[in-house]
N, C-alpha and C positions, 0 to 999 in steps of 0.2 A: 494691920498686917502682922504675920507671925514670922519671926526669925528663929529658925531651928539651927542649933549649933552644938558642937562639942567644944567646950571652953578651951581644951588644950590644943585644939587644931589651929595651926598658924593661919590657914586660909580663912577660917571663921573669925579669928581675931582681926585680920586685915579687913574683912567685910564689915565687921562691927564698928571698927574705927571709921571706915568710910561712911557708914550710915550716920554715925554720931556727928562726924564732921559736916555732913550735909543736912543735919537737923531733921532726919527722917524718923518719925515715931514708929515704934514696933513693939510687939510683945515678945520677950525673950523666952525661948524654951529649950531646955537641955535635951538633946536628941536621944541620949541613952537613958536618963532618968525618966523621961516621959516620951517613950518611943511612939512614933506615929502608928495609929491603928490601920488595920487593913482597909477599912472604909475610907479613912482620911486619905491614904495613899492612892486608892482607886480614884477618888474625887480629884486629887491633885494631878494625877497623871492625865486625866481627861481635860482638866482645866489648862494644863501646860501645853497640850498638843504635842508633847515629846514622846518618843518611844519609852516604854517602861524601863528598858535597859539603862537609860540616862539617870534613873533614880538609884542605881546601885553604885556603891563606893568601890569601883573596880580596882582601885589601888590599895585597898585596905587588906590587912592580914586575914581577917575573917573571910573575905571574898575568896582569897587564895586558898585558905585552909579547906574551905568547902568545895574547892575545885569548880567554882561557878562559871569560869570562863568557858569550860567545855560543856557544862550542863544547862545553862540558861536557854540556849536556842531550842532545846527539846522540851523545856518545861512549860506547861500551860500557864497562861497569865495569872489565873486564880492562885496557882501554887507559888508563883513568883511574888505576888502581893502578900500571901501568907508568910512566906519566908522573910520578906522585908520587914513585916510587922513584928517579927520575933526579936530583932536585935538592931538597935539604933546604929551600931557600928557598921552595918551593912548598907545603910542609907547614905547616899551622896550628900555632902554638906559643904557649906551651909545651904539651907533651903530658905527662900523668901516666898511666903505665901500671901498673895493679895486676893481681893475679891474676884478678879478676872484674869489672874496670871499666877504662875509659879516659876521661880528662877532656881535652877540647880547649880551648885557650885558658884564660885565668885569670879565673874569676868566683868571687870570694871566697866568696859564699854557697854556691855549688855544691861548692866544695872543702871548705868547713867541714862541710857535710852528709855528704859522702862519706868524708872522711878523719878527722874528729873525732867525727862523729855515731855 
């Protein structure tokens, strides 16, 4: 499994502590230094079954700076994926990518069900 995080993000830190406390093995990846590619993102969106919008960090400064709240609904999916692949700060974090699932953000109940259930 791949754990994509921004180390200064408190939610990412909380998720990482949770993973370590439950002895869950993962490959750590810095989301800004090694931003997900457009292909990876497209694959993960399909695997997650979630709408693409769930992969955007809607509370981030970059998201607000670019005015994406008003622009995303009119933007083709291809363009959204391209945009996401240009800057790790636009991507919702943490991301937990497994062979048959993708978790966006850290919600303990959801992670417990998927990783321990």
